[in-house]
C-alpha positions in Angstrom: -8.3 -35.8 16.4 -10.3 -33.1 14.9 -9.2 -32.0 11.4 -8.5 -28.3 10.7 -11.0 -26.3 8.0 -9.2 -25.0 5.3 -10.8 -21.7 4.2 -10.5 -21.2 0.4 -10.4 -17.4 -0.5 -11.2 -15.9 -3.7 -8.3 -14.7 -6.0 -9.6 -11.2 -6.1 -9.8 -11.1 -1.8 -6.4 -12.3 -1.9 -4.8 -9.6 -4.3 -6.5 -6.9 -2.5 -5.7 -8.2 1.1 -2.0 -8.0 -0.3 -2.0 -4.9 -1.7 -3.7 -3.1 1.5 -1.1 -4.8 3.3 2.2 -3.9 1.5 0.7 -0.1 1.0 -0.6 0.5 5.0 1.2 2.1 7.3 0.3 -0.3 10.2 2.2 -3.7 11.0 1.1 -6.7 8.8 -0.5 -8.6 12.1 -2.7 -5.1 12.7 -3.8 -5.8 8.7 -4.4 -9.5 9.2 -6.5 -9.4 12.3 -8.7 -6.4 11.2 -9.4 -8.7 7.7 -10.0 -12.1 9.8 -6.8 -13.5 8.2 -3.8 -15.7 9.9 -0.9 -13.5 10.0 1.3 -15.9 7.9 -1.3 -16.2 5.3 -1.4 -12.8 4.5 2.6 -12.7 4.9 2.4 -15.3 2.0 0.0 -13.4 -0.3 2.2 -10.0 0.1 5.0 -12.2 -1.2 3.2 -13.8 -3.7 0.8 -11.2 -5.2 3.1 -7.9 -4.5 6.6 -9.2 -4.7 8.0 -5.7 -5.5 7.0 -4.1 -2.5 9.3 -2.3 -0.2 10.6 -4.4 2.9 10.6 -2.6 6.3 14.7 -2.1 5.7 14.1 -0.6 2.6 12.3 2.3 4.0 14.7 2.4 7.1 17.3 5.6 6.8 20.7 4.7 6.6 21.3 5.6 10.6 18.4 3.0 11.5 19.7 0.2 9.8 23.4 0.9 11.4 21.7 1.2 14.7 19.9 -2.0 13.9 22.7 -3.9 13.1 24.9 -2.4 16.0 22.4 -3.4 18.7 22.0 -7.3 17.3 26.3 -7.1 17.5 26.1 -6.0 20.6 23.7 -8.5 21.7 25.8 -11.4 20.1 28.9 -9.9 21.9 26.9 -10.3 25.4 26.1 -13.6 25.0 30.0 -14.5 23.9 30.8 -12.5 26.9 28.7 -14.6 29.0 29.5 -17.8 28.0 33.5 -17.1 28.4 32.8 -16.0 31.7 31.2 -19.5 32.9 33.7 -21.3 31.2 36.5 -19.2 33.0 34.4 -20.0 36.1 34.2 -23.9 35.3 37.8 -24.3 34.5 38.7 -22.2 37.6 36.4 -24.2 40.3 38.8 -27.6 38.6 41.3 -26.3 40.0 
């Protein structure tokens, strides 16, 4: 089995990359790709070196937050409905 090589990045690079990702308008994955860093690594750096940055949900307006919440609730309700339909069909076939 081949060993994974772990890259060691200088502290200054980590801090500047985290600041760039936190202040950038582009998605974190795009910033990570441009820097040549794994997106999970960059995400960890942002949380470690820039803990007070706004999250995406903080930047959203109340209407956008409500829309997101309603879409998630709608998806959950559809799953519940589908489960109930399958259960009803199963019990109806037993009779």
